[in-house]
N, C-alpha and C positions, 0 to 999 in steps of 0.2 A: 399527426406526427408527434405532437406533444405527449399524447397518451402512450405511444410506442416507446418514446424515450423514458417515460416514467416507469413503464413495465420492465424495460431492459435494466434500468437502475435498480429496481426492486429485486430482480432475479440475481443480478451480480452481487448486491448487498447480502441477500440471503445465502448465496453460495459462500461468500467471504465469512459470514458469521458461522456457518456450519464448519468450515475448515478450521477457523480459529478455535472454536469450542472443542473440537475433537483432538487438538494437538496441545495438550497441557504438560507433557513430559519434559524434563530438562534435557537440553542438548548442549554440547560443547561448541562454543562459538569463538572464532578468532577474527579479529579485525586489526589490521596493521600489526602492532606489537602487543595488543591486548588479547588475552585469552581468559575465558571464564565459562561457567555453567549458567545458562540462561533458560528459563522456561520457554518452550517453543512458541507459546502464545505471545509473549513479549517480543520475540524476534519477528514473528509474523506481523504484529501491529507496527513495529518500527519499519519493517520493509514496505508495508502498504503505505504508511505515512510518507516515507521517503519517496516512493514512486509517485504519490499524489503531488507532492511538492515539486518534483522534477517535471511532471506533466503540466502543472499549473504555470511554472516559470517558462517552460517551452512554449505553451500556448500564448502567454503574454508577449514573449519575444517575437513570435511569428506574427501576431496581430499588429504589433508596433513596427514591424519591419526591421527589428534588431536595433531600433533607436532607443537610447536611454532617456 
């Protein structure tokens, strides 16, 4: 089971790296009242990091039963 998880993590990581490397063009991004030109690679990395943090916090809250 540990090997399967490691292989799945490697496959997902490789796919993420391929997606990020292929998307280097600048894109127009808007967030609330901010607007700007941002390289797609930066936007993808920020999105992945944000998703990771939300998932980590959710897992911690579920594990602790919502107790602080």
